[in-house]
C-alpha positions as CSV (number, residue, x, y, z in Angstrom):
1,M,0.0,0.2,0.0
2,T,1.5,3.4,-1.0
3,A,1.9,6.1,1.3
4,I,-0.9,8.1,-0.3
5,V,-3.4,5.4,-0.2
6,R,-2.4,4.8,3.6
7,G,-2.7,8.7,4.3
8,I,-6.2,8.5,2.4
9,A,-7.3,5.5,4.7
10,W,-6.2,7.2,7.9
11,L,-8.0,10.4,7.0
12,G,-11.2,8.3,6.4
13,V,-10.8,6.8,10.0
14,F,-10.3,10.1,11.3
15,V,-13.5,11.4,9.8
16,G,-15.3,8.1,10.8
17,I,-14.3,8.4,14.5
18,C,-15.5,12.0,14.6
19,V,-18.9,11.3,12.9
20,A,-19.7,8.2,14.0
21,P,-20.5,8.8,17.8
22,L,-22.3,12.1,16.6
23,V,-24.7,10.2,14.2
24,F,-25.5,7.5,16.7
25,A,-26.1,10.0,19.7
26,L,-28.2,12.2,17.4
27,M,-30.4,9.3,16.5
28,S,-31.9,9.4,20.1
29,T,-35.3,10.7,20.7
30,S,-34.9,14.4,22.3
31,Q,-36.1,14.6,25.8
32,P,-38.9,17.1,26.9
33,G,-37.4,20.6,26.9
34,Q,-34.5,20.0,24.7
35,G,-34.2,22.2,21.4
36,F,-31.8,22.8,19.0
37,W,-29.2,24.7,21.1
38,T,-28.9,21.6,23.4
39,D,-28.8,19.0,20.5
40,F,-26.2,21.3,19.2
41,S,-24.1,21.5,22.1
42,V,-24.2,17.8,22.4
43,A,-23.0,17.3,18.9
44,L,-20.0,19.6,19.8
45,G,-19.5,17.6,23.0
46,F,-19.2,14.2,21.1
47,V,-16.8,15.5,18.4
48,G,-14.6,17.1,21.0
49,L,-14.5,13.8,22.9
50,A,-13.8,12.1,19.6
51,L,-11.0,14.6,19.0
52,M,-9.4,14.0,22.5
53,G,-9.2,10.4,21.8
54,I,-7.7,11.0,18.4
55,E,-5.1,13.4,20.0
56,F,-4.0,10.7,22.1
57,A,-3.5,8.2,19.3
58,L,-1.7,10.8,17.2
59,V,1.3,10.9,19.8
60,A,1.1,7.0,20.4
61,R,4.2,6.9,18.3
62,V,2.3,4.6,15.9
63,R,4.7,4.5,12.7
64,S,1.9,3.4,10.3
65,L,0.1,6.4,11.1
66,A,3.2,8.9,11.1
67,E,4.7,7.6,7.9
68,P,2.1,9.0,5.2
69,F,2.2,12.5,6.7
70,G,5.7,12.9,8.3
71,T,6.3,13.5,12.3
72,D,6.0,17.3,12.0
73,A,2.7,17.1,10.3
74,V,1.3,14.9,12.8
75,I,2.5,16.9,15.6
76,D,1.0,20.1,13.9
77,F,-2.0,18.4,13.4
78,H,-2.2,17.3,17.0
79,R,-1.8,20.7,18.1
80,Q,-4.6,22.1,15.7
81,I,-7.3,19.5,16.7
82,G,-6.3,20.3,20.4
83,Y,-7.4,24.0,19.9
84,T,-10.6,22.8,18.1
85,G,-11.3,20.2,20.5
86,L,-11.0,22.8,23.4
87,I,-13.2,25.6,21.6
88,F,-15.9,22.5,21.0
89,V,-15.9,21.4,24.6
90,V,-16.0,25.2,26.0
91,I,-19.2,25.7,23.8
92,H,-20.8,22.3,24.8
93,V,-20.1,23.4,28.5
94,A,-21.6,26.8,27.9
95,L,-24.8,25.8,26.1
96,S,-25.7,22.5,27.9
97,A,-24.5,22.9,31.4
98,D,-27.5,23.5,34.1
99,W,-25.4,26.2,36.2
100,S,-28.0,25.7,38.9
101,E,-26.8,22.3,39.4
102,A,-23.3,23.4,40.0
103,N,-23.6,24.8,43.6
104,P,-20.1,25.6,45.0
105,F,-21.5,26.0,48.6
106,T,-22.9,22.4,48.6
107,P,-20.7,20.3,46.3
108,S,-22.2,17.1,47.6
109,D,-25.5,18.3,45.7
110,T,-24.0,18.6,42.5
111,P,-24.6,15.6,40.3
112,A,-21.9,13.3,39.5
113,R,-22.2,13.8,35.8
114,V,-21.7,17.5,36.3
115,W,-18.5,16.9,38.3
116,F,-16.9,14.6,35.8
117,G,-17.8,17.0,32.9
118,G,-16.2,19.9,34.8
119,I,-13.2,17.7,35.4
120,A,-12.8,16.8,31.9
121,A,-13.2,20.5,30.7
122,A,-10.8,21.8,33.2
123,A,-8.1,19.2,32.6
124,L,-8.3,19.9,28.7
125,L,-8.0,23.7,29.4
126,V,-5.1,23.3,31.6
127,L,-3.4,20.7,29.2
128,V,-3.7,23.4,26.3
129,A,-2.7,26.4,28.3
130,S,0.5,24.5,29.7
131,S,1.4,23.6,26.2
132,V,1.1,26.9,24.7
133,W,2.7,28.8,27.4
134,R,5.2,26.2,28.5
135,R,8.0,28.4,28.1
136,R,6.5,31.6,29.7
137,L,5.4,29.4,32.7
138,R,9.1,28.0,32.8
139,L,8.1,24.4,32.7
140,S,10.9,22.2,31.8
141,Y,10.3,19.6,29.1
142,E,10.4,16.8,31.5
143,V,7.7,18.4,33.8
144,W,5.7,19.3,30.9
145,Q,5.7,16.0,29.4
146,G,4.8,14.3,32.5
147,L,1.9,16.8,33.0
148,H,0.8,16.5,29.6
149,A,0.4,12.7,29.8
150,V,-1.4,12.7,33.0
151,L,-3.9,15.3,32.2
152,A,-4.7,13.8,29.0
153,V,-5.9,10.6,30.6
154,I,-7.7,12.5,33.1
155,A,-9.6,14.5,30.4
156,V,-10.7,11.7,28.2
157,V,-11.6,9.2,31.2
158,A,-13.6,12.0,32.9
159,A,-15.3,12.7,29.6
160,L,-16.2,9.0,29.1
161,V,-17.7,8.7,32.5
162,H,-19.4,12.1,32.0
163,V,-21.2,10.7,28.6
164,L,-22.1,7.2,30.5
165,L,-23.7,9.2,33.4
166,V,-25.7,11.5,31.1
167,N,-27.2,8.3,30.0
168,Y,-30.0,9.3,27.6
169,Y,-27.6,9.8,24.9
170,V,-26.6,6.3,25.4
171,D,-29.5,4.7,26.6
172,S,-29.7,1.6,24.5
173,L,-27.6,-1.5,24.4
174,W,-26.0,-0.9,20.9
175,K,-25.0,2.7,21.8
176,Q,-23.6,1.4,25.1
177,V,-21.6,-0.9,23.0
178,L,-20.3,1.6,20.6
179,W,-18.8,3.6,23.7
180,S,-17.5,0.5,25.3
181,I,-15.6,-0.1,21.9
182,M,-14.4,3.6,22.0
183,S,-13.2,3.2,25.7
184,A,-11.6,0.1,25.0
185,A,-9.6,1.5,22.0
186,F,-8.5,4.3,24.3
187,L,-7.6,1.6,27.0
188,W,-5.8,-0.2,24.7
189,L,-3.7,2.8,23.5
190,L,-3.0,3.5,27.2
191,V,-1.9,0.0,27.8
192,W,0.3,-0.1,24.9
193,V,1.7,3.1,25.5
194,R,2.6,2.7,29.2
195,L,2.9,-1.0,29.8
196,L,3.5,-3.1,26.7
197,R,5.8,-0.8,24.6
198,P,7.9,-0.2,27.8
199,L,8.2,-3.8,28.5
200,R,9.4,-4.4,24.9
201,L,12.1,-1.9,25.0
202,R,13.0,-3.4,28.5
203,R,13.8,-6.5,26.6
204,R,16.1,-4.8,24.2
205,P,18.1,-2.6,26.3
206,W,21.4,-0.5,24.9
207,M,24.6,0.6,26.8
208,V,26.4,3.7,26.6
209,D,29.7,2.8,24.8
210,R,31.5,6.3,24.5
211,V,30.7,9.8,25.6
212,A,32.2,12.3,23.5
213,P,32.1,16.3,23.8
214,D,31.6,18.5,21.0
215,R,31.2,22.1,20.4
216,E,28.2,24.2,21.8
217,S,27.7,22.3,25.0
218,T,26.9,19.0,22.8
219,T,27.8,15.6,23.8
220,I,27.9,12.6,21.4
221,L,26.6,9.4,22.7
222,T,27.7,6.0,21.0
223,L,25.2,3.4,22.1
224,R,25.7,-0.3,21.7
225,P,22.8,-3.0,21.8
226,D,23.1,-5.2,25.0
227,G,22.1,-8.7,24.2
228,H,20.3,-8.1,20.9
229,D,21.0,-7.3,17.5
230,G,20.2,-3.5,17.5
231,L,18.1,-2.0,15.1
232,R,18.0,-0.7,11.4
233,F,17.2,2.9,10.5
234,E,17.1,5.1,7.6
235,P,19.5,8.0,7.5
236,G,17.6,11.2,8.9
237,Q,15.4,9.2,11.1
238,F,15.2,9.8,14.9
239,A,14.3,7.8,18.1
240,W,12.9,8.5,21.6
241,I,15.7,8.1,24.2
242,T,15.6,7.3,28.0
243,V,18.9,7.5,29.5
244,G,19.6,5.9,33.0
245,R,15.9,5.6,33.6
246,S,13.4,2.8,33.6
247,P,11.6,2.3,30.2
248,F,8.4,2.8,32.1
249,S,9.4,6.5,32.8
250,I,6.7,9.1,31.5
251,T,9.6,11.1,30.0
252,S,11.6,10.3,26.9
253,H,13.4,12.6,24.5
254,P,13.5,12.6,20.8
255,F,16.9,12.7,19.1
256,S,18.2,12.3,15.6
257,F,20.7,9.5,14.6
258,C,23.9,11.2,13.6
259,S,25.7,8.1,12.6
260,S,25.6,6.0,9.3
261,A,22.8,3.8,8.6
262,E,25.2,1.3,7.1
263,R,27.1,0.9,10.4
264,E,26.6,-2.2,12.3
265,G,27.0,-2.9,16.1
266,S,26.3,0.8,17.4
267,L,24.7,4.3,16.7
268,D,25.3,7.8,17.7
269,V,23.1,10.6,18.9
270,A,24.1,14.0,19.3
271,I,22.6,15.8,22.3
272,K,22.8,19.6,22.9
273,A,22.5,20.8,26.5
274,A,19.1,22.8,26.4
275,G,17.2,21.7,29.6
276,D,17.1,19.7,32.8
277,F,17.9,16.4,31.1
278,T,20.1,17.4,28.4
279,S,22.2,19.5,30.7
280,S,23.3,16.2,32.4
281,I,24.0,14.2,29.5
282,A,28.0,15.2,29.5
283,S,28.1,13.5,33.0
284,V,26.7,10.3,31.6
285,E,29.1,7.5,32.2
286,P,30.1,4.7,29.8
287,G,28.0,1.4,30.8
288,T,24.8,3.6,31.7
289,V,21.8,1.7,30.4
290,V,19.8,3.4,27.7
291,Y,16.3,2.4,26.0
292,V,15.8,3.4,22.3
293,D,12.3,3.6,21.0
294,G,12.9,3.8,17.2
295,P,13.3,4.4,14.6
296,H,10.9,7.0,13.6
297,G,10.0,9.7,11.0
298,V,10.3,9.9,7.3
299,F,12.7,12.7,6.9
300,S,15.2,10.5,4.9
301,I,17.2,10.4,1.6
302,D,15.8,6.9,1.5
303,Q,12.3,8.2,1.1
304,Y,12.8,9.9,-2.0
305,E,14.4,9.6,-5.2
306,G,16.5,12.6,-6.8
307,A,19.6,13.5,-9.0
308,G,21.2,14.8,-5.9
309,F,20.8,16.3,-2.5
310,C,20.8,19.7,-0.7
311,L,21.1,19.6,3.0
312,I,20.2,22.6,5.1
313,A,20.9,22.5,8.7
314,G,20.9,24.9,11.5
315,G,22.8,24.3,14.8
316,V,22.0,20.9,16.0
317,G,20.1,20.2,13.1
318,I,23.4,19.0,11.6
319,A,22.6,15.7,13.3
320,P,20.5,14.0,10.6
321,A,22.3,15.8,7.8
322,L,25.5,13.8,8.9
323,S,23.7,10.8,9.2
324,M,22.8,11.1,5.6
325,L,26.2,12.1,4.5
326,E,27.7,9.2,6.2
327,T,25.5,6.9,4.8
328,L,26.0,8.2,1.5
329,A,29.6,7.8,1.9
330,D,29.4,4.3,3.1
331,R,27.2,3.2,0.2
332,G,29.6,4.7,-2.3
333,D,27.0,7.2,-3.7
334,V,28.6,9.6,-6.3
335,R,25.3,12.0,-6.6
336,P,26.1,15.5,-5.8
337,V,25.5,16.9,-2.4
338,V,25.4,20.6,-1.0
339,L,25.3,21.1,2.6
340,F,24.3,24.6,4.1
341,A,25.1,25.0,7.6
342,G,23.9,27.8,9.5
343,N,25.4,29.0,12.9
344,R,26.4,31.7,15.0
345,A,30.1,31.4,14.7
346,W,33.0,29.3,13.4
347,D,33.6,27.9,16.8
348,T,30.1,26.9,17.5
349,I,29.6,24.8,14.5
350,I,28.4,21.2,15.8
351,L,30.2,18.0,14.4
352,R,32.3,20.1,11.9
353,D,35.1,17.8,12.1
354,R,33.3,14.8,11.0
355,V,31.8,16.7,8.1
356,D,35.0,17.6,7.0
357,Q,36.5,14.2,6.8
358,L,33.6,13.3,4.4
359,A,35.0,15.8,1.7
360,T,37.2,13.1,0.2
361,R,34.5,10.5,0.1
362,L,31.7,12.3,-1.3
363,N,30.9,14.7,-4.1
364,L,30.1,17.3,-1.4
365,A,30.3,21.0,-1.5
366,V,29.8,22.6,2.3
367,V,28.6,26.2,2.5
368,H,29.3,27.5,6.1
369,V,26.8,30.6,6.8
370,L,28.0,32.4,10.0
371,E,26.2,35.3,12.0
372,V,29.4,36.4,13.4
373,P,32.4,35.5,11.1
374,P,36.1,35.3,12.3
375,P,38.5,37.9,10.8
376,N,39.4,37.5,7.3
377,W,36.4,35.2,6.7
378,D,35.6,34.9,3.0
379,G,32.5,32.7,3.3
380,E,28.8,33.4,3.6
381,I,27.7,35.8,6.5
382,G,24.0,36.3,7.9
383,Y,21.5,33.8,7.4
384,I,20.7,31.1,4.8
385,E,18.7,32.9,2.0
386,A,17.8,32.9,-1.6
387,D,20.9,34.6,-2.9
388,I,23.1,32.2,-1.1
389,F,21.1,29.2,-2.7
390,A,21.6,30.8,-5.9
391,R,25.4,31.1,-5.6
392,H,26.0,27.8,-4.5
393,L,23.5,25.2,-6.2
394,P,24.4,23.5,-9.4
395,T,22.6,24.1,-12.8
396,G,20.5,20.9,-12.0
397,F,19.3,21.9,-8.8
398,R,15.5,21.6,-9.7
399,R,16.0,17.7,-9.8
400,F,17.6,17.5,-6.2
401,Q,15.8,16.5,-3.1
402,Y,15.8,19.3,-0.2
403,F,16.1,18.3,3.5
404,A,16.1,21.1,6.1
405,C,16.4,20.9,9.9
406,G,16.4,23.3,12.4
407,P,14.2,25.7,14.2
408,T,10.8,26.7,13.1
409,P,11.7,30.3,11.9
410,M,14.6,29.2,9.8
411,L,12.7,26.4,8.0
412,A,10.1,28.9,7.2
413,A,12.5,31.3,5.6
414,V,14.5,28.3,4.0
415,E,11.2,27.0,2.4
416,T,10.3,30.4,1.0
417,A,13.8,31.1,-0.6
418,L,14.0,27.6,-2.1
419,V,10.4,28.1,-3.8
420,G,11.6,31.5,-4.8
421,I,14.7,30.3,-6.8
422,G,12.6,27.5,-8.4
423,A,13.0,24.4,-6.4
424,P,10.0,22.0,-6.7
425,A,7.8,22.5,-3.4
426,D,7.3,18.8,-3.3
427,R,10.9,18.2,-3.1
428,I,11.3,20.2,-0.1
429,H,11.3,18.1,3.2
430,T,11.4,19.9,6.7
431,E,12.0,18.6,10.4
432,K,11.8,20.8,13.4
433,F,13.6,20.1,16.3
434,D,11.4,22.6,18.7
435,W,8.2,20.7,18.8
436,V,6.8,22.2,21.9
């Protein structure tokens, strides 16, 4: 099945999950006193609940779901339907709640269905707010990820209980069966994410073989499989890494492989100190147990055929680009490759030595673009822009495949610049390293 067909199939599933509970619920006979706005609010509530369940599935790291669209697209979709679901739920509460039954002075008199509905709405509101304003609230990635996971479970479970307690929209056996199936699907995802997948990872541990410091507070970890044959990945892919913790830990971190996909027996990841966890990586000792959940992603030269490749990297975004370069070198690939590396200064270029070593093994041109160049610098200065692409790309650049990894503003500017000089938009592939 092609990626396009799989993508269409998943979109059909998405629409079906949103529409099915709505259709079944609204086939009920309206209760006395109910009008259009009540039924409308119920419709929004059901769709909002379906979106909450879909959100959980989108971040369950299901490869067959992410592959047709790419990880960035899935994460962006997850974010957008989160906003949409929250709006639907808030409107549902505003239109359907009987505020006279929610007495803050006598909580024991408030019906359970109101409590569970309120808990679900409040959890969803806090979940979205803590994601949108994570940096303003100064929440570390680790704290945010744990909070996100707990609030998501509370929101979905409380909403399901709320629906069952309302009762008259699931008052027949076949509707109860429908909601039981949806509840079971959510429970299965929860069991898979928090129990079965960690158990599988526990049976395939990795060990830190080498810890190598690099520029810009970056550390290169070389990992070796412990008692198993490792994994096969495509150059440019990434994995969720858990270092020195149980595979059942709520928090894990995504890092791109920066070694050749042709290398057997070990793999490298580059980790730049940027938070609570990453700041401690430099002190990790060889022999530390690591769990690797991967590979993930479709940001890879193996996914797309081209006459050559243009790689664009900002800062630590050089990691997947290096994986692609080393893989091409190990395969003896003679196609032309142009690497544009954007950095603040010459001494801040991560993995520069390894890139330099590939110059004699590849048909490779490296263009460094520095914001603060050293004295007597005769290279490019500023940011990676259209005129820089025009100066360094060969005449056949329209048949290249383009891969850009870096912060979101850089990627937006790079896409605009490439399209502006005539690069086909469908040949431009991007990957962010700041999802949240």
